[in-house]
Residue, then its C-alpha position, 0 to 999 in steps of 0.5 A: x500500500x502506498x504511503x499517503x503524502x503529507x500535505x505541506x502546510x503554508x502560512x500566509x500571514x492572514x491566520x487568526x481572526x477577529x473575535x466578539x468582545x463578549x467571547x473575548x471577555x468570557x474566555x479571559x475570565x475562564x482563564x483568570x478563574x484558574x490562573x494568577x497570571x492574566x496577561x503579558x504585555x509586549x510593546x509594538x517595537x519588538x513585535x514589529x522588529x520580529x515581523x520585519x525579519x526576512x521571510x517572517x509571515x507571523x509570530x509563534x508564541x511559546x509558553x515558557x518558564x524562566x530560570x526562577x520558575x516564573x511563567x513567560x511568553x516567548x515570541x518567535x517569528x515564523x516563515x510560510x512553511x512554519x519554520x521558526x526564525x530562531x535568534x542569533x546567539x548574541x544577547x542584549x538582556x538589558x533590553x530583553x532582546x535576543x539576537x540584537x546583533x543583526x540576526x533573527x530576534x525572539x522576545x521575552x521581557x514582557x510585562x506580566x499582569x499582575x502586577x502590570x495590569x490595566x486600570x479597571 
């Protein structure tokens, strides 16, 4: 029997979609009912830097634990084939940026909520 050929996934940069406010708030509340960390804030500058990388069509967001066991999110660019655009080995921890030496960039250094939550 012939092996079935796996369909090659291609990302186009239009993945994802808008959500209704009621659904957004419901899903957020359902998470907050079970977890302390509500959100992470990343600034426009780092998001745009990742998206400007050659061949980048979107951002993959990884759940992570830092060396102190704190929850983090890591942003990594991805190409149309779904390959991660991993950062260079140079690090600029002061800015919270990886790959600041001219290669690809991944991001951590978000502002978690709490304590950095928007006013109610």
